[in-house]
Wavefront OBJ file of the C-alpha trace (Angstrom):
o trace
v 3.003 12.428 -26.514
v 4.489 8.391 -26.748
v 5.196 7.117 -23.247
v 7.855 4.313 -23.049
v 7.698 1.609 -20.383
v 11.034 -0.953 -20.465
v 11.143 -3.766 -18.189
v 13.866 -3.144 -15.361
v 16.959 -4.721 -15.741
v 18.849 -4.440 -12.592
v 19.418 -7.093 -10.146
v 16.264 -8.271 -8.805
v 14.365 -5.110 -9.683
v 10.300 -6.139 -10.256
v 8.993 -2.964 -10.139
v 7.651 -1.160 -13.175
v 7.572 2.484 -14.042
v 4.259 2.670 -14.997
v 1.184 0.413 -13.688
v -1.786 -0.115 -15.892
v -3.589 1.979 -14.104
v -1.528 5.107 -14.490
v -1.068 3.997 -18.593
v -4.790 4.366 -18.305
v -4.399 7.829 -17.131
v -1.642 8.351 -19.646
v -4.147 7.291 -22.342
v -7.012 8.582 -21.221
v -5.516 12.152 -21.820
v -4.447 11.697 -25.027
v -1.231 10.138 -24.730
v 0.250 6.687 -26.512
v 1.624 4.195 -23.915
v 4.243 1.477 -25.172
v 5.683 -1.491 -22.342
v 7.931 -3.719 -23.279
v 6.384 -7.331 -22.672
v 6.709 -8.447 -19.237
v 7.104 -5.269 -17.788
v 4.326 -5.652 -15.512
v 5.067 -9.570 -14.373
v 7.108 -8.815 -11.170
v 3.934 -6.812 -9.894
v 1.383 -9.738 -11.383
v 0.244 -7.195 -14.298
v 0.644 -9.326 -17.494
v 0.755 -7.804 -21.091
v -3.301 -8.408 -21.693
v -3.559 -6.148 -18.687
v -1.745 -3.262 -20.353
v -3.452 -4.213 -24.167
v -7.070 -4.080 -22.073
v -6.373 -0.630 -21.431
v -5.532 0.417 -24.720
v -1.505 0.362 -24.221
v 0.734 -1.525 -27.007
v 3.056 -4.398 -25.942
v 6.422 -4.125 -27.707
v 8.795 -7.292 -28.063
v 12.130 -5.337 -26.992
v 13.564 -2.883 -25.032
v 14.910 -1.481 -28.401
v 11.702 -1.001 -29.738
v 10.779 1.163 -26.871
v 13.764 3.433 -26.766
v 13.116 3.697 -30.638
v 9.561 4.806 -30.478
v 9.344 6.532 -27.226
v 9.444 10.173 -26.702
v 9.495 10.222 -22.813
v 10.721 6.642 -21.250
v 9.203 6.458 -17.949
v 11.504 4.018 -15.517
v 12.421 3.131 -12.144
v 15.944 2.898 -11.239
v 18.501 4.355 -12.848
v 19.540 3.337 -16.884
v 21.843 0.783 -16.776
v 24.926 0.738 -19.738
v 22.729 -1.132 -22.125
v 20.317 1.145 -21.241
v 21.421 4.619 -22.024
v 23.280 3.623 -24.498
v 19.909 3.664 -26.371
v 18.670 7.214 -25.475
v 19.020 9.963 -27.976
v 18.732 13.887 -27.736
v 15.432 14.793 -27.250
v 14.237 12.135 -25.528
v 12.868 12.739 -22.180
v 14.362 9.983 -19.165
v 11.987 10.775 -16.436
v 13.155 8.087 -13.663
v 15.294 7.495 -10.293
v 19.307 8.671 -11.171
v 21.074 9.074 -8.265
v 24.582 10.109 -10.454
v 26.063 11.736 -7.763
v 28.379 8.756 -6.686
v 27.555 7.109 -10.510
v 30.116 9.040 -13.399
v 29.880 6.446 -15.705
v 25.956 6.858 -15.971
v 26.287 10.267 -15.661
v 29.252 10.553 -18.987
v 26.521 8.523 -20.786
v 23.642 10.483 -19.725
v 25.059 13.922 -21.034
v 26.830 11.739 -24.655
v 23.108 10.426 -25.488
v 21.718 14.269 -25.344
v 19.136 13.117 -23.543
v 16.658 15.397 -21.271
v 17.067 13.353 -17.491
v 14.551 14.416 -15.112
v 15.507 12.721 -11.549
v 12.888 11.631 -9.060
v 15.271 11.875 -6.154
v 15.672 15.798 -6.463
v 12.076 16.997 -7.878
v 10.639 19.090 -4.888
v 7.514 20.589 -3.617
v 6.256 23.872 -1.968
v 6.929 22.582 1.165
v 11.025 22.084 0.412
v 10.141 17.923 0.212
v 11.428 15.736 -2.178
v 7.808 14.174 -3.037
v 8.936 11.981 -5.587
v 11.907 9.782 -3.318
v 9.341 10.209 -0.075
v 7.063 6.620 -1.103
v 10.856 4.618 -1.782
v 12.182 6.311 1.345
v 9.289 5.360 3.762
v 9.336 1.421 1.910
v 12.825 1.514 2.433
v 12.829 2.605 6.417
v 10.386 -0.232 6.995
v 12.595 -2.790 5.100
v 15.168 -1.700 6.818
v 14.494 -3.559 10.341
v 13.205 -5.914 8.806
v 16.562 -6.572 6.857
v 18.657 -5.827 10.158
v 16.417 -8.110 11.999
v 17.005 -11.147 9.280
v 21.010 -10.511 9.073
v 20.983 -10.468 13.325
v 19.919 -14.386 12.649
v 23.448 -16.124 13.770
v 23.189 -18.366 10.479
v 23.526 -15.323 8.608
v 26.524 -14.435 10.571
v 24.680 -11.925 13.111
v 24.910 -12.060 17.017
v 21.873 -13.653 17.427
v 20.070 -11.158 18.877
v 16.167 -11.102 18.309
v 14.800 -7.908 18.038
v 11.814 -7.692 20.538
v 13.779 -9.530 23.242
v 11.783 -11.838 25.097
v 10.480 -11.427 29.357
v 14.164 -11.567 31.303
v 15.847 -10.904 28.656
v 16.597 -7.494 26.448
v 15.797 -6.690 23.216
v 18.250 -5.408 20.179
v 19.369 -1.885 20.686
v 18.791 -0.312 16.891
v 20.569 3.122 16.352
v 18.797 4.912 13.310
v 21.132 8.275 12.048
v 18.998 10.253 10.159
v 15.375 11.503 11.306
v 14.087 12.063 7.874
v 11.380 9.915 6.026
v 13.718 6.978 6.342
v 14.510 7.487 9.733
v 10.959 8.092 10.755
v 9.741 4.625 9.087
v 12.746 2.461 10.390
v 11.705 3.676 14.318
v 8.084 2.686 13.548
v 9.314 -0.619 12.629
v 12.043 -1.234 15.203
v 9.667 0.532 18.244
v 6.642 -2.044 16.976
v 9.063 -4.859 16.925
v 9.677 -3.984 20.644
v 13.293 -2.515 20.109
v 15.434 -0.441 22.096
v 16.015 2.340 19.242
v 17.632 6.317 19.638
v 17.400 8.314 16.786
v 20.426 10.741 15.882
v 20.079 14.115 14.277
v 21.375 17.192 13.805
v 17.841 19.564 13.823
v 16.032 20.854 16.475
v 12.787 21.124 15.020
v 12.867 17.606 14.061
v 14.074 16.171 17.086
v 11.001 18.052 18.553
v 8.912 16.428 15.986
v 10.362 13.318 16.269
v 9.610 13.698 20.265
v 6.068 14.332 19.391
v 5.688 11.164 17.065
v 7.478 8.865 19.699
v 6.924 10.424 23.119
v 9.092 7.877 25.549
v 8.986 5.140 22.506
v 12.342 6.390 21.448
v 15.413 8.143 22.511
v 16.889 11.454 20.269
v 20.515 12.977 20.757
v 22.043 15.442 18.796
v 24.012 13.928 16.154
v 27.653 14.814 16.787
v 31.408 12.620 15.986
v 31.400 11.533 20.070
v 27.296 10.788 19.824
v 27.808 8.708 16.511
v 30.693 6.483 18.047
v 28.744 6.261 21.832
v 26.165 4.838 20.264
v 27.372 2.205 17.376
v 29.255 0.780 19.837
v 26.283 0.199 22.128
v 24.028 -0.964 19.178
v 22.993 -4.494 17.980
v 21.877 -3.025 14.327
v 22.345 0.409 12.755
v 20.298 1.872 10.142
v 22.329 4.653 7.923
v 19.537 7.095 6.763
v 20.736 10.421 5.817
v 20.037 12.501 2.813
v 21.422 15.163 1.013
v 19.164 15.652 -1.437
v 21.101 15.317 -5.231
v 24.530 14.761 -3.369
v 26.766 11.871 -1.743
v 25.915 10.724 1.349
v 28.411 11.529 4.190
v 30.964 8.935 5.374
v 29.694 9.241 9.321
v 30.667 5.796 10.418
v 34.224 5.469 10.083
v 36.334 1.883 9.276
v 37.810 2.148 12.472
v 34.771 2.181 14.318
v 34.054 -1.123 12.909
v 36.301 -3.049 15.574
v 34.675 -1.458 18.477
v 31.229 -2.610 17.607
v 29.910 -5.583 18.746
v 30.713 -8.468 16.845
v 28.190 -9.462 14.962
v 26.235 -6.032 14.561
v 24.431 -5.349 11.436
v 24.810 -2.103 9.670
v 21.987 -0.833 6.860
v 22.960 1.348 4.794
v 19.837 2.726 2.965
v 21.868 5.964 1.909
v 24.053 3.208 -0.810
v 22.216 4.700 -3.766
v 23.572 8.112 -2.956
v 27.124 6.218 -2.313
v 26.480 5.287 1.183
v 26.849 7.152 4.748
v 29.508 4.152 5.912
v 32.716 4.327 5.057
v 33.121 0.482 4.398
v 29.894 0.586 2.329
v 29.614 -1.031 -0.804
v 26.388 -1.683 -3.062
v 24.796 -5.036 -2.713
v 21.982 -6.917 -4.955
v 18.804 -8.911 -3.670
v 20.762 -12.211 -4.446
v 23.716 -11.377 -2.401
v 22.899 -8.722 0.211
v 25.360 -8.790 2.664
v 28.981 -9.209 3.434
v 31.049 -8.687 6.457
v 33.589 -6.183 7.285
v 35.848 -6.581 10.947
v 32.948 -8.886 12.105
v 29.972 -6.575 11.337
v 27.423 -7.790 8.670
v 27.046 -5.086 6.040
v 23.784 -4.937 4.154
v 23.842 -2.397 1.420
v 21.005 -3.316 -1.326
v 20.942 -0.616 -3.673
v 17.134 -0.643 -4.970
v 15.598 -2.127 -1.539
v 12.008 -1.342 -2.320
v 12.252 -3.749 -5.330
v 11.648 -6.516 -2.710
v 8.268 -5.747 -2.404
v 7.661 -4.433 -5.871
v 3.729 -4.605 -5.821
v 3.434 -2.159 -2.363
v 6.577 0.196 -4.261
v 5.527 0.343 -7.862
v 1.858 1.707 -6.694
v 3.378 3.980 -3.744
v 5.640 5.435 -6.510
v 3.301 5.860 -9.072
v 0.825 7.473 -6.895
v 3.597 9.934 -6.337
v 5.278 9.883 -10.225
v 1.947 10.287 -12.024
v 1.042 13.916 -11.863
v 4.209 15.279 -13.084
v 5.022 12.693 -15.684
v 1.229 13.485 -17.139
v 2.544 17.296 -16.928
v 5.606 16.310 -18.700
v 3.670 14.260 -21.382
v 1.627 16.772 -22.223
v 3.990 19.907 -21.828
v 7.288 18.642 -22.549
v 10.074 20.983 -21.388
v 7.820 23.645 -21.042
v 6.213 21.918 -18.029
v 9.797 21.740 -16.715
v 10.611 25.681 -17.589
v 7.388 26.504 -15.731
v 7.170 24.563 -12.969
v 10.360 25.251 -10.255
v 9.929 22.050 -8.872
v 10.293 20.291 -11.842
v 12.990 21.877 -13.202
v 14.621 20.899 -9.288
v 14.103 17.563 -10.956
v 16.249 18.290 -14.249
v 20.085 16.771 -14.002
v 20.941 16.631 -17.413
v 19.881 18.414 -20.453
v 21.621 18.217 -24.136
v 24.802 17.450 -22.903
v 24.836 19.801 -19.902
v 24.552 19.077 -16.241
v 21.851 20.997 -14.642
v 22.105 20.129 -10.438
v 24.620 22.191 -8.512
v 24.972 18.785 -5.831
v 25.974 16.455 -8.675
v 27.868 18.751 -10.488
v 29.727 19.531 -7.104
v 29.917 15.825 -6.356
v 31.309 14.808 -9.536
v 33.043 18.443 -10.163
v 32.077 19.278 -13.034
v 30.383 22.583 -14.630
v 27.044 23.346 -13.586
v 24.398 25.027 -16.182
v 21.695 26.855 -14.252
v 18.617 24.782 -15.490
v 16.595 28.031 -17.124
v 19.705 28.487 -19.535
v 20.361 24.974 -20.441
v 16.243 24.682 -21.436
v 17.192 27.888 -23.718
v 19.862 25.786 -25.848
v 18.165 24.632 -29.188
l 1 2 3 4 5 6 7 8 9 10 11 12 13 14 15 16 17 18 19 20 21 22 23 24 25 26 27 28 29 30 31 32 33 34 35 36 37 38 39 40 41 42 43 44 45 46 47 48 49 50 51 52 53 54 55 56 57 58 59 60 61 62 63 64 65 66 67 68 69 70 71 72 73 74 75 76 77 78 79 80 81 82 83 84 85 86 87 88 89 90 91 92 93 94 95 96 97 98 99 100 101 102 103 104 105 106 107 108 109 110 111 112 113 114 115 116 117 118 119 120 121 122 123 124 125 126 127 128 129 130 131 132 133 134 135 136 137 138 139 140 141 142 143 144 145 146 147 148 149 150 151 152 153 154 155 156 157 158 159 160 161 162 163 164 165 166 167 168 169 170 171 172 173 174 175 176 177 178 179 180 181 182 183 184 185 186 187 188 189 190 191 192 193 194 195 196 197 198 199 200 201 202 203 204 205 206 207 208 209 210 211 212 213 214 215 216 217 218 219 220 221 222 223 224 225 226 227 228 229 230 231 232 233 234 235 236 237 238 239 240 241 242 243 244 245 246 247 248 249 250 251 252 253 254 255 256 257 258 259 260 261 262 263 264 265 266 267 268 269 270 271 272 273 274 275 276 277 278 279 280 281 282 283 284 285 286 287 288 289 290 291 292 293 294 295 296 297 298 299 300 301 302 303 304 305 306 307 308 309 310 311 312 313 314 315 316 317 318 319 320 321 322 323 324 325 326 327 328 329 330 331 332 333 334 335 336 337 338 339 340 341 342 343 344 345 346 347 348 349 350 351 352 353 354 355 356 357 358 359 360 361 362 363 364 365 366 367 368 369 370 371 372
């Protein structure tokens, strides 16, 4: 199969879908790899690095899309990209379709087969292709919160770890999954006073084992969210419902009761965000203020650390990518975990959460794959 790797074009997105090391693995198994020129520049991998392992460098994204049988990306295709997709072509990338009807319709019209990293599962019920970027985003969320709390950035002027004789910042993490756990690790490491809200008692017991007395856990209710938000200097939104839009847990009317200059970081923004006042921002203009509260809602946070992120992502995506390259649609039909990743196939939505969020018809992947 011919694997195509276009250069990412989302604002300040420096990751690459296939690193030279991963390209070498595809080629070693008999596949071709074509890469748009400078696709790996953001991670320090120039065209020569790809050519040295046998990949072919092409001058434009159009050449990549026109010739590839499978397109491997990082972020969801932008409008100029989804119009280049075609029937029978496999798209393998993050999609986050639930809050994005325009992209969804674009993929449906293209007739392509779109496999979303964020809904591929594993035998333990986890999301193995989402996890590495959730780890990165969780850790970054605290760095971003700490910077946003500085007074020149409209924040409260609070140092995360405080100093002797002065209290440290209070950090609330809503959601105790992968993002929340890694956010808590970073916040604890900086000396913050950390509370995690979650609705799973078994998970809170696990968090207690992980952190001991270094964090407080609390069962997530409307009352708990309100009380903890009002007391916090920084709130991290780390809630995920696989494939679906994130629930709006912090309402607009709550902001006026929070500390002026407090910061909220919405890591769930790819799925629509879990704060009612969230709207996607970019690395070039990452924050805005609503009712005195600083909002950080960058939709591709891991893109800020592309070297770490690209290698972590490729470690996770490569095995499934090799299966798709070797077996095509049969890989999806034969592997229930890849089938869970199938969001769109030949004009049909094949993921229930996406269909529900967009109020559209859902087709079972097994049935959709039978369509000639």
